[in-house]
C-alpha positions as CSV (number, residue, x, y, z in Angstrom):
1,M,-83.9,33.4,68.0
2,S,-82.9,31.2,65.4
3,A,-84.8,28.1,64.6
4,F,-81.4,26.5,64.6
5,H,-80.7,27.7,68.1
6,Q,-81.6,24.4,69.7
7,Y,-79.6,21.9,67.2
8,T,-76.3,20.0,68.1
9,D,-72.9,21.2,66.3
10,R,-73.2,17.9,64.6
11,E,-76.8,18.5,63.3
12,L,-75.9,22.0,61.9
13,V,-72.6,20.7,60.2
14,S,-75.3,17.9,58.4
15,L,-77.5,20.8,57.6
16,I,-74.5,23.1,55.9
17,K,-73.6,20.2,53.8
18,Q,-77.1,20.3,52.0
19,D,-76.2,24.5,51.7
20,N,-78.7,25.4,54.5
21,R,-77.6,29.0,55.2
22,G,-79.6,29.1,58.0
23,A,-77.6,26.5,59.7
24,F,-74.4,28.6,58.6
25,E,-75.7,31.5,60.4
26,E,-76.6,29.7,63.6
27,I,-72.9,28.2,63.7
28,Y,-71.5,32.1,62.8
29,E,-73.4,33.2,66.1
30,R,-72.6,30.5,68.1
31,Y,-68.6,30.8,67.4
32,K,-68.1,34.1,66.6
33,F,-67.2,36.1,69.7
34,L,-65.1,33.2,70.9
35,L,-63.2,33.1,67.7
36,L,-62.8,36.9,67.4
37,S,-61.7,37.0,71.3
38,H,-58.9,34.4,70.2
39,A,-57.8,36.3,67.2
40,L,-57.7,39.8,69.2
41,N,-55.7,38.1,72.1
42,K,-53.2,36.9,69.6
43,L,-52.7,39.5,67.0
44,R,-53.8,42.6,69.2
45,N,-55.5,44.1,66.1
46,R,-59.1,44.4,66.1
47,E,-59.4,44.9,62.1
48,E,-57.0,42.2,61.7
49,A,-58.8,39.7,64.3
50,R,-62.2,40.7,62.0
51,D,-60.5,39.8,58.9
52,I,-59.5,36.5,60.4
53,L,-62.8,35.8,61.7
54,Q,-64.6,36.3,58.2
55,E,-61.9,34.2,56.1
56,A,-62.1,31.4,58.8
57,F,-66.1,31.4,58.2
58,V,-65.4,31.7,54.4
59,Y,-63.1,28.7,54.4
60,L,-65.7,26.7,56.7
61,W,-68.5,27.3,53.8
62,N,-66.0,26.5,50.9
63,K,-65.2,23.3,53.0
64,R,-68.5,22.5,54.1
65,L,-69.0,19.1,51.9
66,T,-65.9,17.7,53.4
67,L,-66.4,18.6,57.0
68,S,-66.2,16.1,59.8
69,D,-69.4,16.4,62.3
70,E,-67.1,15.3,65.2
71,N,-65.8,18.7,66.9
72,L,-66.7,21.8,65.0
73,G,-65.6,24.0,67.8
74,G,-62.2,22.5,67.7
75,Y,-62.4,22.4,63.6
76,L,-62.8,26.3,63.9
77,Y,-60.6,26.9,66.6
78,T,-57.8,25.4,64.6
79,V,-58.7,27.1,61.4
80,V,-58.4,30.4,62.9
81,R,-55.1,29.7,64.8
82,H,-53.2,28.4,61.3
83,M,-54.8,31.5,59.6
84,I,-53.4,33.7,62.9
85,L,-50.0,31.8,62.5
86,N,-50.0,32.4,58.5
87,R,-50.7,36.0,59.0
88,L,-47.8,36.3,61.6
89,T,-45.3,34.5,59.2
90,K,-46.2,36.7,56.6
91,E,-45.7,39.8,58.5
92,R,-42.5,38.6,59.7
93,Y,-41.2,38.2,56.3
94,R,-42.6,41.7,55.3
95,K,-41.1,43.0,58.0
96,Q,-37.5,41.5,57.5
97,Y,-38.1,42.7,53.9
98,F,-38.5,46.0,54.7
99,D,-35.7,46.1,57.3
100,A,-33.6,44.7,54.5
101,L,-34.6,47.6,52.1
102,Y,-34.3,50.2,55.0
103,Q,-30.6,48.7,55.5
104,F,-30.2,48.5,51.7
105,A,-31.0,52.0,51.4
106,D,-28.8,53.3,54.5
107,H,-25.4,51.8,53.7
108,G,-22.9,53.0,51.1
109,S,-22.2,49.7,49.3
110,V,-25.5,49.5,47.3
111,E,-24.5,47.5,44.8
112,S,-22.9,44.6,46.7
113,D,-25.6,44.4,49.4
114,Y,-28.3,44.3,46.4
115,R,-26.4,41.4,45.0
116,I,-25.8,39.7,48.3
117,R,-29.5,39.8,49.1
118,E,-30.6,38.8,45.4
119,Q,-28.3,35.7,46.3
120,Q,-30.1,35.0,49.6
121,L,-33.1,35.6,48.2
122,Q,-32.4,33.1,45.2
123,S,-31.1,30.6,47.4
124,H,-34.2,30.5,49.8
125,I,-36.3,30.2,46.8
126,E,-34.2,27.4,45.1
127,A,-34.3,25.7,48.7
128,E,-38.1,25.9,48.8
129,I,-38.3,24.5,45.3
130,A,-36.4,21.6,46.2
131,A,-38.6,20.8,49.2
132,L,-41.6,20.3,46.8
133,P,-42.4,16.7,46.5
134,T,-40.4,15.0,43.6
135,K,-43.2,14.8,40.9
136,M,-44.5,18.3,41.7
137,R,-41.0,20.1,41.3
138,E,-40.2,18.2,38.5
139,V,-43.4,19.4,36.7
140,F,-42.7,22.9,38.0
141,E,-38.9,22.9,37.1
142,L,-40.0,22.0,33.4
143,S,-42.6,24.7,33.5
144,R,-41.1,27.5,35.1
145,K,-37.2,26.9,34.3
146,K,-37.0,24.8,30.9
147,H,-40.3,27.0,29.7
148,L,-41.8,23.8,28.4
149,S,-45.7,24.0,27.7
150,H,-48.0,21.9,29.8
151,R,-48.5,20.0,26.6
152,E,-44.4,19.3,26.0
153,I,-44.1,18.4,29.7
154,A,-47.2,15.9,29.7
155,G,-45.4,14.3,26.6
156,K,-42.2,14.0,28.3
157,L,-43.7,12.6,31.5
158,G,-46.4,10.5,29.9
159,I,-49.0,12.3,32.1
160,S,-52.1,14.5,31.3
161,E,-51.8,18.3,30.4
162,Q,-54.8,18.5,33.3
163,T,-52.3,16.8,35.5
164,V,-49.3,19.1,35.0
165,S,-51.5,22.3,35.4
166,K,-52.7,20.9,38.5
167,Q,-49.1,20.4,39.4
168,V,-48.0,23.8,38.6
169,T,-50.8,25.7,40.2
170,N,-50.2,23.2,43.6
171,A,-46.4,24.4,43.7
172,L,-47.3,27.6,43.3
173,K,-49.8,27.5,46.3
174,I,-47.3,26.0,48.2
175,L,-44.5,28.4,47.3
176,R,-46.8,31.2,48.0
177,T,-47.5,29.9,51.6
178,R,-43.9,28.9,52.4
179,L,-42.3,32.0,50.9
180,G,-44.2,35.2,52.0
181,F,-45.6,38.1,49.9
182,F,-42.4,39.5,48.6
183,A,-40.1,36.6,48.0
184,Y,-43.1,34.9,45.9
185,L,-43.5,37.9,43.7
186,Y,-39.4,37.6,43.4
187,L,-40.1,33.9,42.6
188,L,-42.8,35.1,39.7
189,L,-40.3,37.5,38.5
190,Y,-37.2,35.5,38.6
191,L,-38.7,32.6,36.6
192,K,-40.1,34.4,34.0
C-alpha cells in the first residue's frame, strides 16, 4: 500500500506541485479505473481509451504547477472528456476526408470534383483563420500569406519578435485543433 494512500486529493495536488512523483502515482492509482471506464464507454476501443488515459495523466503532470486543489476528480474527468471529444472530432474529419477521397476516385468527373473540394477546403481554412483573434490573425496572415519575416512583422506592428513568434505558434495550434489533421496538413501546404 502506498504511503500516500491516506492523503486527500488536495494534499496530493499540493505535493505534485512540488514534483512529488509518489503523490502523482497515488493520483494515478486512485483515478485510473474510473477514467479508463469512462473513456472506454465513450470510445468503445480499449487501446484508444488507454491512450486517452495516458495522455490525460501526462497533461496533469505538465499542468501540475497551475492546478487548483478544489476538485481533482472533476478536473481529471473534464480533461478526459475534452480529449475524447477532440479524438472523436478528428475521427469525424478523417472519415469525411476518406469518404471524399472515395467519392473522388469513384466518380468520372475527377478534375472538377477535385477543384470543388479544394475550394471547399480553402474556404473552410479561410473561415477558421478569420475566426482567430484579431491581432493573432493579423500576425499569422503577415507571416503565412505575405511571407514576411518575424522581424519585419515586429517592425510593422510595433511588437517584439518573440510576440510575433508566439502569435504564429498559437495560431497554428488553434488551427490544428479546429481543422483536424488533414485540413491542417493542407493548410501548411496551401500557405507555403
